[in-house]
Structures are given as C-alpha cells and as structure tokens.
C-alpha positions as CSV (number, residue, x, y, z in Angstrom):
1,M,-3.9,-36.2,77.6
2,E,-6.7,-35.0,79.8
3,G,-10.0,-35.2,78.0
4,Q,-8.8,-37.7,75.5
5,Q,-10.5,-41.1,75.5
6,L,-8.8,-44.3,74.2
7,K,-10.5,-45.2,71.0
8,R,-11.6,-48.7,70.7
9,S,-10.2,-50.5,67.7
10,K,-12.7,-51.2,64.9
11,V,-10.4,-54.0,63.7
12,V,-11.0,-57.3,65.5
13,K,-7.8,-59.1,66.6
14,I,-8.1,-62.8,66.1
15,D,-6.1,-64.8,68.7
16,S,-7.2,-68.4,68.1
17,R,-8.8,-70.7,65.5
18,K,-12.0,-70.7,67.5
19,S,-12.2,-66.9,67.4
20,W,-11.5,-67.0,63.7
21,E,-14.3,-69.5,63.1
22,H,-16.7,-67.5,65.2
23,H,-16.2,-64.2,63.4
24,I,-16.2,-65.8,59.9
25,T,-19.4,-67.7,60.6
26,D,-21.1,-64.7,62.0
27,A,-20.1,-62.5,59.0
28,T,-21.2,-65.1,56.6
29,K,-24.6,-65.4,58.3
30,K,-25.0,-61.6,58.1
31,G,-23.8,-61.5,54.5
32,K,-20.8,-59.2,55.4
33,L,-17.6,-58.8,53.4
34,V,-14.5,-59.5,55.6
35,L,-11.1,-58.0,55.1
36,V,-8.4,-59.9,56.9
37,H,-5.0,-58.4,57.6
38,F,-2.4,-61.2,58.0
39,S,0.4,-59.6,59.9
40,A,3.2,-60.2,62.4
41,Y,4.3,-58.0,65.4
42,W,7.9,-57.8,64.0
43,C,6.9,-56.8,60.4
44,M,7.2,-53.1,60.0
45,P,5.0,-52.9,56.8
46,S,2.3,-54.7,58.7
47,I,2.5,-52.3,61.7
48,A,2.5,-49.3,59.3
49,M,-0.8,-50.5,57.8
50,N,-2.6,-50.6,61.1
51,P,-3.7,-46.9,61.1
52,F,-4.9,-47.3,57.5
53,L,-7.0,-50.3,58.4
54,E,-8.5,-48.5,61.3
55,E,-9.4,-45.7,58.9
56,L,-10.9,-48.2,56.5
57,A,-12.9,-49.8,59.3
58,S,-14.4,-46.4,60.2
59,T,-15.2,-45.7,56.5
60,Y,-16.6,-49.1,55.6
61,Q,-18.7,-50.0,58.6
62,S,-20.6,-52.8,56.8
63,I,-17.3,-54.8,56.4
64,L,-15.8,-56.8,59.2
65,F,-12.0,-56.1,59.5
66,L,-9.9,-58.8,61.2
67,N,-6.2,-58.8,62.1
68,V,-4.5,-62.2,62.3
69,D,-0.9,-62.5,63.6
70,V,0.6,-65.3,61.5
71,D,2.8,-66.4,64.4
72,E,-0.1,-66.5,66.9
73,V,-2.7,-68.2,64.7
74,K,-0.5,-70.3,62.4
75,E,-3.3,-72.8,61.7
76,V,-5.5,-70.2,60.0
77,A,-2.6,-68.6,58.0
78,S,-1.4,-72.0,56.9
79,K,-4.9,-73.2,55.8
80,L,-5.4,-70.0,53.7
81,E,-1.9,-70.4,52.2
82,I,-0.5,-67.1,53.5
83,K,3.1,-67.1,52.4
84,A,4.1,-63.4,52.8
85,I,3.1,-60.6,55.1
86,P,1.4,-58.3,55.1
87,T,-1.3,-60.1,53.1
88,F,-4.8,-58.7,52.9
89,L,-7.5,-61.2,52.1
90,L,-11.0,-60.2,51.1
91,M,-13.6,-62.8,51.9
92,N,-17.3,-63.1,51.0
93,G,-19.6,-65.9,52.1
94,G,-16.7,-67.4,54.1
95,D,-14.6,-67.9,51.0
96,P,-11.5,-65.9,49.9
97,V,-12.4,-63.7,46.8
98,N,-9.3,-61.5,46.6
99,K,-5.7,-61.5,47.9
100,T,-3.4,-58.5,48.0
101,V,0.2,-59.1,49.1
102,G,2.2,-56.2,50.4
103,A,1.5,-52.8,52.0
104,N,-0.4,-51.1,49.2
105,P,-3.2,-48.9,50.6
106,D,-4.4,-47.7,47.1
107,E,-4.8,-51.2,45.8
108,I,-6.6,-52.5,48.9
109,K,-9.0,-49.6,48.8
110,K,-9.6,-50.2,45.1
111,R,-10.4,-53.9,45.6
112,I,-12.7,-53.2,48.6
113,N,-14.6,-50.6,46.5
114,Y,-15.0,-53.2,43.7
115,Y,-16.5,-55.8,45.9
116,V,-18.6,-53.3,47.9
117,H,-20.2,-52.1,44.6
118,Q,-20.5,-55.6,43.3
119,T,-22.4,-56.9,46.3
120,H,-24.6,-53.7,46.4
121,S,-25.5,-54.1,42.7
122,Q,-26.4,-57.8,43.3
123,K,-28.7,-56.9,46.2
124,S,-30.7,-54.5,44.1
125,I,-31.4,-57.1,41.3
C-alpha cells in the first residue's frame, strides 16, 4: 500500500436536511445538474453501485453527485417520495426531472447523457 493515496470521493454524502438544502441550492445557482443516489448501508445493490457512481462523477465533472442514505436522512427521502432503493434521481434547477429505480448502470448513463446534451443544446440557443 505504500505510495498509494486515498482517493477523495467525488460523490458528496448528505447526512442532514441542512446539508441537502445547501448542496441543492448551490447547484441550482450554478445551473448544475444533480444526480442523487438514494441508498441504504444494508442494501447490496446500492453498495454495488457506489464504484459506478464514482466513475460517473469523474467522467461528468459538471454534474453534482450526491448520496443520501434513506435511513439517515428520512425527511429528504420522504419528501421526494423515494419508495425503493436504490433510486437515482436526476434534478435540474432544484426539481426532479428523472427517476430510475434499481441498479441499472446503462439506463442511468443513458438518462444522464440525455439531460447533459439537452442542457448543452439549450445553452447554445
């Protein structure tokens, strides 16, 4: 392990409603898309998706990636009507624009690409 540095996660862990509001407000002001991974520490499909999300966060650096444990931040999960985990919620302007339920990397990537291209084409108009 010598010479290896711990990589800092590019996915922000949300641990409170206050933290959630701060990050969503900041992303909205900056015009950033947000991908939220609603997960639970005991959910194996959620855990299995973590490396994929880190990879996405490295690839799509203009998107804010958040991780919300539904047991830790129940208020946020309840408000957004998260009924199954993992759920991936794409948000734009502070509002949900797309929801993917289940661990489906290809579908998540496809939906991100759709919204990334949509927002880029709107900016060039």
